[in-house]
C-alpha positions, 0 to 999 in steps of 0.5 A: 217549135222552131226549126233549125233553119228558121230565121233568128227572129222566128227561133227567138221571138222574145229577144227584142234587144237584138233587133232594137240594137240593130235599128239603133246602130243603123240610125246612128250610122246615118247620123254619123254620115250626116252630122259634122265630125269636125267644126272649125271657127275663124274670128267668130264669124266664119264656120266650117263643118266637115261631115262624111257625106259633105267631104265626099261631095267636096272631094268629088267636086275638086276632082279628087276621085281617089280620096272620095272613092276611098271615103265612100267605100270605107265610111258608107258602103262598107258599114251599110253592107255590114248592117244589111248582112246583119239584118239579113242574118236576123230575119232570113231563114236559111240552113245551118250550113249557110249560116256558118258561111255568113258568120265567117263572112261577118268575121272577115269583115270585122278585120277591116273595121279599122279602115274608118279611122283612115277616113277620119284622118282624111277628113282632118287632112282635107280640113288642114288643106283647105286653109284651117 
């Protein structure tokens, strides 16, 4: 019999859907960082691709540190931190009182999930600024 303070995997070992969904979400997150969000073609010869990590690097090289930092925070650090919190919540044992605090923190972070849309708008803005 599992104790109430055991991890969720220990308490519910037959629930394989949650760890698989979390693993799939992390893999899709990494793909979202690296695959192009926007692709442009000019006269069939020139092609530009705009990915999140590529845009962060380009903005940093262009000395647009504020936009690079905003994009890094909203599209890389925030989702990675939330995935780590969900993984920690799944595998680490802790008392029910602590579990309530983590759930409140997760609910608070859900309110900021729309910030990623601003990042997509930044990528499109940067693409239009580069002569698209």
